[in-house]
Structure formats: structure tokens, C-alpha cells
C-alpha positions in Angstrom: 15.7 11.8 12.3 15.5 8.8 9.8 13.4 8.6 6.2 10.9 6.0 6.9 9.9 4.6 4.0 6.8 2.3 3.0 5.6 -0.3 0.2 2.5 -1.1 -0.8 1.9 -4.8 -2.9 -1.1 -6.2 -4.6 -0.8 -8.6 -7.5 -1.3 -6.4 -10.6 -0.6 -3.1 -9.3 -3.5 -1.4 -10.6 -5.8 -1.5 -7.5 -5.7 -2.4 -4.1 -1.3 -0.5 -3.8 -2.3 2.6 -6.0 -4.7 2.9 -3.5 -3.0 2.6 -0.8 -0.2 4.5 -2.0 -2.3 7.8 -2.7 -4.4 7.6 0.4 -1.1 7.4 2.4 0.5 10.1 0.5 -2.4 12.3 1.0 -2.1 11.4 5.0 1.3 11.9 5.0 1.0 15.0 3.8 -2.2 16.5 5.4 0.4 15.6 8.5 3.1 16.9 7.3 5.8 14.3 7.3 6.0 13.9 3.8 10.2 14.7 4.3 9.8 11.7 6.3 8.2 8.8 4.8 8.9 7.8 1.2 6.1 5.8 -0.1 5.9 3.7 -2.9 3.7 0.7 -4.6 4.1 -2.2 -6.4 3.2 -5.6 -7.9 3.7 -9.3 -7.5 3.0 -9.9 -11.4 4.0 -7.9 -14.3 0.8 -7.9 -15.9 0.3 -4.1 -16.1 3.8 -2.1 -15.9 4.0 1.8 -16.4 -0.2 2.1 -16.7 -2.0 4.0 -14.8 -4.4 2.2 -11.9 -8.2 1.3 -13.0 -9.8 3.9 -14.3 -12.4 2.7 -11.4 -10.0 3.2 -8.6 -8.9 6.6 -9.6 -12.5 7.8 -9.9 -13.4 6.9 -6.4 -10.1 8.4 -5.3 -11.3 11.2 -7.5 -14.4 11.7 -5.8 -12.5 11.1 -2.4 -9.8 13.9 -2.8 -7.2 11.5 -3.7 -4.5 12.3 -6.2 -3.5 9.0 -8.3 -3.1 9.8 -12.0 0.4 10.1 -11.6 0.6 6.7 -10.2 2.2 3.9 -12.8 2.2 0.2 -12.3 5.8 -2.1 -11.6 6.5 -5.1 -10.7 8.1 -5.5 -7.0 12.2 -6.9 -6.9 14.5 -7.8 -4.1 15.9 -4.2 -3.8 12.3 -3.1 -3.2 12.4 -6.0 -0.6 16.2 -5.1 1.0 15.8 -0.8 0.4 11.8 -0.5 2.3 11.2 0.1 6.1 7.5 -1.5 6.3 6.8 -4.0 3.1 2.8 -4.2 2.7 1.3 -6.9 1.2 -2.6 -6.8 0.6 -3.4 -10.9 0.7 -2.2 -13.8 2.0 -1.3 -14.6 -1.5 1.0 -11.4 -1.7 2.4 -11.7 1.5 3.7 -15.5 0.5 5.4 -14.5 -2.8 7.0 -11.4 -0.7 8.1 -14.4 1.7 9.2 -16.5 -0.7 11.1 -13.6 -2.6 13.2 -12.4 0.5 16.5 -13.1 2.0 15.6 -13.9 5.4 16.7 -11.4 7.6 14.4 -9.4 5.3 11.1 -11.2 6.2 9.9 -9.4 9.1 9.5 -6.3 7.1 6.7 -8.1 5.2 3.1 -8.1 6.6 0.0 -8.1 5.9 -1.2 -4.0 5.3 -4.3 -5.0 7.3 -2.5 -5.8 10.6 -2.8 -1.9 11.0 -6.9 -2.3 10.9 -7.8 -4.8 13.6 -11.6 -2.6 13.4 -12.1 -4.5 10.4 -11.2 -7.9 11.6 -10.6 -9.0 8.4 -6.6 -10.0 6.9 -7.0 -9.2 3.6 -8.1 -6.4 1.3 -9.9 -8.2 -1.0 -9.2 -7.2 -5.1 -12.2 -5.3 -6.7 -10.9 -5.8 -10.2 -13.9 -8.2 -11.3 -16.3 -7.0 -9.1 -18.8 -3.4 -9.6 -18.3 -0.2 -7.7 -18.7 -1.3 -4.2 -16.1 -3.1 -4.3 -13.8 -0.2 -5.2 -15.4 1.8 -2.3 -15.0 -1.0 0.6 -11.1 -1.2 -1.1 -10.7 3.0 0.0 -12.7 2.0 3.4 -10.3 -0.1 4.2 -7.1 1.3 3.1 -8.3 4.7 4.6 -8.6 3.3 8.3 -5.4 0.9 8.0 -3.3 4.5 6.3 -4.4 5.7 10.0 -3.1 3.3 11.9 0.2 2.6 10.1 0.9 6.2 10.3 0.7 6.0 14.0 2.9 3.0 14.5 5.4 4.9 11.9 4.6 8.1 14.1 5.4 6.1 17.6 8.4 4.1 16.5 10.4 7.0 14.5 8.9 9.9 14.1 8.4 11.5 17.8 11.9 10.1 18.9 
């Protein structure tokens, strides 16, 4: 069985993408697929390289039983785009930045993460960095729904063959 790889990408890799990383990792672990799915996260900018996720993201994660304290911010690079099967951007700007960085043969792997949560009728995971606690909770709601949709897609395409 092929190991499937997923990377979540936002701007600074301290709010949205580590939230997606933590939530999706927990879902994958709960379903017993940890040995079959590689998960990572990164940012399109190097603002916070080496730092933990935003304290507000970690607080909401802890309230929801999601471990994120081990995650550290890093910048996405061309190697990630070549290596990963799913490259999931949190918003249109991240999506455009990833497409610009990618070689033509890898662009098809770049998608907006919320394509996997059509019930929200929303294309972008909003950046909660400058907002209050409600924004972080809303991001978690979006990420949880998209994570379920993403895992269903991976299971259908790769894991049940």
C-alpha cells in the first residue's frame, strides 16, 4: 500500500496550517492510518521559522483534545511540492504562491483545503491571527470538517485498494 503524504500550507505556519496538521493527525491516528499517511505543515513566508503554533491555536487545540505543542513553523520549499501528494493551501494567496513556486508537473497536487468541506460553502480558511478567540474556534470548525473530507478522499483513492 502506497504511503500518502499531505502538507498543509498557510502564510506563517503558526495558526491555520499547524491547526490542520494537528487535527488531521489526530483523525488519522484515531482511524488507524498513521503508518500510511505522512502529515506536515509549512508556511509560504519565513516569519516564524522554529516557533510553536500561536498560543491561541494551541489553547483551542488543547480544549478540543488535539496535540500541537510538538509542531514548529517552517517555510515550504520546492522539495515539499515535489514530494507531497496533497499540497493544501488555506487561502487563495497561499494557493497562488504555491502554484508560482511549483514545476508544471506538480501543480495539479495543489488545492484549497476547504474543497474538502463543501458544506461550508467557503473557499478559504480565514486567518485568525488578528482576531479574537471566536476566529480560532471557527478555524477549528472548518479544519475539522475539511479533515474528515480529506481523509475520505484519501481512503477512497489510496487506502481501500
